[in-house]
KEVOBA-471726 format. One record per residue: x, y, z of N, C-alpha, C in turn; residue in one letter. Coordinates in steps of 0.1 Angstrom, whole numbers, plus 5000, padded with zeros to 4 digits. Example, Ala and Ser with C-alpha at 12.3 -4.5 7.8 and 13.67 -1.06 7.14 Angstrom:
BEGIN
513249435078512349555078513249675078A512849785071513749895071512950005079S
//
This chain:
BEGIN
609832625591608532665594608432715608M607732825610607532885624606232955624D605132875626603732925625603132905639I602433005643601632995656600332925653C600132815661598832735660597932775671I598432845681597632895692598532995700A598033055710598833155718600133095723D601233145717602533105721602832955719N602132895710602432755706602832755691I604032725688604532725674604632595668R604332585655604632465647606032475642F606932375646608332365642608632235635V607632165630607832045623608332065609G608531945602609131955588608331865579V608331895566607731815556608731735549D608431605546609331515539608631485526D609131555515608631535502609531445493T610531395500611531305493611131155494D610331125504609930985507608930945497I609030815493607930765484607030655491D607630585501606930485508607030515523L605930535530605930555545605930415551F606730395561606830265567607130155557E607830185547608330095536607130025529A605930075530604830005524603630095519Q603530215524602430305521602830415512Y602330425500602630535491602230665496P603130765495602830895499603330995488V602630995477603131065465603331215467P602631275477602831415480603631435493K604231325498605031335510604231325523G604931345534604331335547605031435556I604431475567605131565576605431495589S606431545596606731495610606531625618Y605531625626605131745633605731755646N606131875650606731905663606232045666S606132075679605532195684606432255695Y606532385696607232455706606332545714L606332535727605432615736606332715744I606132845741606932945747606232995760E607032995771606533035784607733055793D607533065806608633075816609532955814E609032845812609732725808609332685794H610232645786609932625771609932465769I608832425763608732285760608632255745A609332155740609232115726608431975727V607431965719606531845718606931765706V607631655709608031555699609131595690D609931495686611031515676610531465663S611431445653611131405640612031295635V611631245624612431135617613931195615D614931105617616231145616616531195602I615731155592615931205578615831355578R615131425587614931565586615331635599K616331575606616731635618617331775617V618131795606618831925605617832035603D616832015594615732115592614932145605A614732035612613932045625614732135635W616032105637616832175647616932325643L616932345629617032485625615732555628L614532495626613332555630613232585644N613732495653613732515667614632635671I615832635665616732735668616232875665S615532885653614933015649613833055659R613032955663611932995672612433025686A613532965690614032995704614733135704L615433165693616033295692617033315704D617833215706618933225716618533175730G617233145732616833085745617132935745R616932875756617132735758615832655762Q615532545755614332475759614532395772P613532385780613632315793613132165792D612232135782611632005782611531955767Y611731835765611331765753610231665756L609031685752607931585755608031475744I608231355748608231245739606931165740V606031175731604731115732604730975726Q605630945717605530825709606930785704H607330665707608730615704609030565690M608030565681608330515668609330615662E610330555654611430635650611130755641P609930755635609630875627609330995636D609130975649608931075659610031085670H610630975673611730985683613030985677S613130975664614430945657615531055660G615031175664616031285666616131325680S615731245690615831275704617231295708V618131205704619531215708620231345703A619931375690620531495684619931615691R618731615695618131735703618931745716F619131635723619831645736621331685734L621931655723623231695721623231855719Q622231905712622132045710621732125723A620832055731620332115743620432025755Y621732005760621931895770621331915783P620832035786620132065799618632035799H618132005787616731985786616331845792A615131835798614631715804613731645794S613831515793612931435785611731395794V610531425789609331395796608531285788V608231165794607631065787607030965796C606330865791605830755800606930665804T606630585814607530495819607930385809A606930355801607130255790608030315779K607830445776608730505766610130515772A610330545784611630555790612330425789A611630315791612230175790612630145775S611930215766612230185752613330275746M613630385752614530475746615930415744L616430335754617830275751617830175739P616630125736616530035724617030105711N616730235711617030315699618330395702F618530435714619730515718620430455730F621330365728622030295739622630395749P623030515744623730615752622730675763E621430645761620430695770620030595781M620830495782620530395793620330455806Q621130555809621030625822621030775819S619930825812619830965808619731045821A620531155822620631235834619331315837P618631355826617431435828616231365822H615531295830614331215826613231225836M612031265831610831265840609831175834T609331075841608230995836606931045842T605931035834604531085838603530975837V602430995844601330895843600030965841A598930895840597630955837597331065846E596931185840596531295848597631385854G598931345852599931435857600031565850D600431665857600431805851601831865852I602331925842603631995841603332135839L603732225848603532365847604732435839S604332505829605432585822605432725826L604432775834604232915838602832945835G602533015824601133045821600432925815H601232835809600632715803600932595812H600032505811600232375818600032265808S600632155811600432035802599931915810L598731865806598131755813598331625804K598831525810599231405802598131295803F597731245791596731145790597331015784L597230905790597730785785596930735773M597530695763596830645751597530515746A597630415754598330295750597630225738P598430175729598030105717597230195707M597630325707597130415697598430475691V599330405685599130265682600230175687H601130235696602130165703601830165718W602430075726602030075741602430185749P603430265745604030375753603330505751E602430515742601930645737601130725747V601330855747600530945755600131065746M599131135751598731255745598931365755M598931495751599231605760598231715757T597531755768596531865766597031995773F596932105766597232235772595832305774C595332305786594032365788593932515785P594932585788594932735786594732765771E595332685762595132715748594132625741A593632525748592632425742593232335732G594532315733595232235723595532095728V595131995720595431855723596531815713I597731775719598731715711598431565710F597931515699597231395698598131275693S599431295693600331185689599931145674A599831015672599530965658598030975655D597230995665595731005663595531135655A594531125646594131235637595331275627F596231185625597231205615596731165601G597531215591597231185578598431145570T598231085558599331065549599431195541F599931305547600031435540601031515547A601431625540602331725545601531825554T602131925560601631995571600832125567S600532145554599832265550600732385554N602032375553602932485557602832515572G602332425580602132455594600832525597G600132575587598932655589597732555592H597032575603595932495606594832495596P594132385594592932375585591732405594I590732465589589632495597588332425593T588332355582587232275577587632175567A586932065566587231965556587032025542P587931995533587732045519588431955509S588031975497588631895486590031935484E590332065488591732115485592732035493E592532015506593531945514593231795515H592031755512591731605511591931535524G591631595535591931535548591131405550W589931395547589131275550589731155543D590031155530590531035523591830995528A592831085530594131045534594231015549E593331075557593231045571592630905573A591630875565591030735565592030635561R592830655550593830565546594930545557R595230655563596230645574595630575586Y594430605590593830545602593730395600Y593030355589592730215587593930125586T595030175581596230095579597230105591N597330225597598230235608597630205622I596430255624595830245637594630145637V594130105625592930035624592729915633G593729845636593629725644593229755659K593429885663593329915677592130005680F591029975674589830055675589330065690G589429965698589029975712589830075719R591130075717592030175723591630315719S591330335706590930465701589630505708V588730415709587430455716587730495730Q588630435737588930475751589430615751M590330645742590930785741589830885738V588930845728587930945724587030975736L586730885745586030915757586731015766R588030995767588731095775588731235768K588831235755588931365748587531435749L586431355750585131415750584931505762S585731495772585531565785586331695784T587131715774588031835774587531945764L587832065768587432185759588432205748P588432115738589432125728589132225717I590032305713589932405703590832365690K591932295693592832265683593432125685V593432045674594031915674595331925667I596431885674597831895668598431755667A598231695656598731555654600231555650P600731435648602131415644602331405629L601331385622601431385607600231465601H600631545591599531615584599231745590G598131815586597831945591597231945604P597532055611596832085624595432115621V594532075630593032095628592532205638I591932305633591532415642590132465639A589232375633587932415630587032295626G585732305628584832195625585332065631D585732075644586231955651585231845652L583931865653582931755653583031665641P583331725629583431645617584531545618H585731595623586931505623586731405634F586231445646586031345657585031245654I583931285647582931185643583531085633D584331125624584931025615585830925623L586630975633587430885641586530795649Y585430845654584530755661583930645652D583630675640583130575630584230475627K585430525623586430435619586830335631W586930395643587430305654586330215659S585030245656584030145660583530065647S584230085636583930015624582530035618H582030155621580730195615581030245601K580430195590580630255577580130395576P580930475568580430615566579230605556E579230515547578130495538577630355539A576530335547576030205551575530135538E575030205528574430145516575530135505K576730185508577730185497578330055495G578830025483579429895480580729905474V581729825479583029815472583029685464L583229695451583329575443584829555440V585429465447586929445445587129315438A587929325427588129205419589529175416Y589829045414591128995410590928905398A591428955386591128885374592428865366S592528755358593728725350593428755335V592428695329592228715315590928795312Y590428865322589328955319587928905323G587728775324586428725327585828775341G586728765351586328805364586128965365T586929035358586729175357585429215350A585029135340583729165333582629135343R582729025350581628995360581529105370A582629155375582629265386582029385380A582229415368581629545362580129525359N579729405355578329375354577629395367I578229345378577629355391577529505395L578629575392578629725396577529795388A577429765375576429835367575029805372D574829675376573529635381573229705394S574229725402574029795415573629945412L574330005403573930145400572530155395R572130065386570830065381569730045392S570129995403569229975414569330075425R570030185422570030305430571230305440G572230215439573330225447574330335442V574230445448574930565442576430565446A576730515458578130515464578730375462D579130355450579830225446581230255441G582130165445583530175440583930045435V584530045423585129925417586629935417V587229825422588729835423589329705418M590329725409591129615404592229585413D592129485421593129455432594529435426L594629395414595929375408596629505405N595929615405596429745402596129855412R595529805423595229905434596029865446T596729955453597429925465596529885475H596829775482595929715492595529815503V596329895508595929995518594730085513P594730115500593630195495592330115495E592429995491591229905491590729885505A591629875514591229855528590529975533L591030095529590330225533588930225528S588630175516587330175511586430075518Q587029965522586229855530585829915543A586630005549586230065561585130165559F585130235547584130345544582830285541R582730175534581430125528580930005535L579629985534578929885542579029745537G579129735524579229605517580429585509T581029465509582229445501581929315492V581929335479581729225470583129175465A583429055468584728995465584628905453L585328945442585228875429586628825426C586828685426588128635424588128515414S589128515406589428395398590028285407V589728165404590328055411591828035406T592728025416594128015412594827915421Y595427815415596127715423595127645433D593927635428592827575437592427655448G592727785448592327875459592028015454S592528115460592228255457593328325450I593128405440594228475434594928565444F596328565443597128635454596728775458P596328855448595928995451594628995460A593728905457592528895466592828845479M593728745480594128685493594828795501H595628875495596328985503595329085509A594329115500593229215505592429155517F592029035515591228975526592028965538I593328925537594228905548594329045556H594429155548594529285555593229315563H592029285557590829305565590829215577M591229095576591229005588592229065598V593429105594594429155603593929275611E593229355604592629485611591329455618K590829335617589629295625588429375620G588329405607587129475602585929405606L584929475612583729415617582529475611S581429405612580129455608579929475593G580529405585580429425570579629305564R578929345553578229245545579229205533R579229075530580129025520579328945509F579628985497579028905486580228845478A580028725473581128645467580828615452L581828635444581828595430583128515427V582928395421584128325418584128285403E585328265398585528225384586428105384N586128005375587027895373586627825360G587627785352587327725339586827585341S587327515351586927365353586627335367W587227395377587027365391587027485400A586027575399586027695407585927665422P586827725429586827705444587027835452T587227945445587628065452586528105462A585228085459584228135468584328075482A584527935482584527875496585827915503R586927945496588127995503587928135508H587228225500586928355505586028355517M584928275516584028255527584728215539E585628125538586328075550587128185557A587628275549588528385554587628495561M586528525554585828645560584728605570V584328475570583228435580583628465594S584928445599585228465613585228615617P585228705607585228845611584028885619L584228965630583128995639581929065631P580829005633579629065627579529055612G580328965606580228945592578928885587A578328935577577128885571577328845557E577128725553577328675540576028685532L576128735520575028745511575128635501I574428525504574528395496573328375487L573428285477574628205474575628295466P576928235466577928295457577528275443A578028365434577828355420579128285414V578928185405580028115399579928145384T581028175378581128185364582228095359I582128055346583127965340583828035329H584928095332585728165322585228305318S583928305313583328435309581828425314R581328545317579928545321579028515310P578228405311577228375301575828425306D574828395298573428445302573028415316H573328285320572928245334573828325344K575028345342575928415351575428565352A575128625341574628765341573328765349V572428675347571228665355571528655370S572528565373572828545387573528675393D574328745386574928865390573828975393L572828985384571829075386570929045398E570728915401570028875413570828905425A572128885425573028925436572929075438L573029155428572929305429571629335436A570529275432569229305439569229275454A569829155457570029125472570829225479K571929275473572729375480572029505481I571429545470570729675471569529675481A568929565483567729555491568129515506N569329485508569729435521569729545532N
//
């Protein structure tokens, strides 16, 4: 790929459509990209490398874009191996290039590449430092814990391009390197970016908010992330979503996720009765998820999107069914805040799931419990149905 995303700035990244699980846990059925950019000027800079899986394709893209010239700099914004994995191969191909990175990244490089313990060409930068390439300049912005401690972003004011590291990335390929100009169903940015953000970056909302404040002062025209398509239009839409996700504001305040873990169908029946009752009360944005058959990162994404989460679990070994436990654990690990929780438990002789679920979600910041919990015994009877309808009324009117 060799696509211009701005004046003399080329996309030289690669798509990986052979991978099935990103970070060994997140399904990427359509693949994912490892983005890299080349800035042509009196001095030539390459921004970020790629996963070693795709090093040959990446070096070929660079060679074609260089057309016999030599790069002067490799900007290393993030040391995670899907982005730094090909640094050593790049320096073998271009031994006179200087690595530009944060001091923290410089200290981490030998962890991955022992031969770089004493790299001959290394420049460390700090907040606000500027590197001149000629007509273009690069201003470095520290972005620690978005989502590793060494991360920085790079702004080119002449082109209005922010190289945003993992921020604004998606579980998606690169759209052939062509920038997208508006959200659309075709490229599905919102859903995959939400799933990416909540699972990869979600724990570090405060750090993201700090970076968003920095970005708000810059005349940005193009966002160039490390995964997924480049963004070159309707920037307020994308930035607003990042603001919501990082501050844990639901996109749909009145929306409800009904997440259930069922064994023999009774809890599933209760969850669907609750969902039907919510719809009849005007809750239009409702999602029902079977946690036994839904990947937890997808359920977490919906918990970030919606204002209320109804947890419906069968009692299992005197506690919560494993799929429900895993889902709640992920919400706790990401520190999801400001959500309302409703509880439905099932147990044939000693239902205890509700108190265990309550104990797990109560410590979440700003958690609001819609009580009492609904208890069913094996199958929803007339009383249970009445209780579920009453719970739906409380949720809808909350």
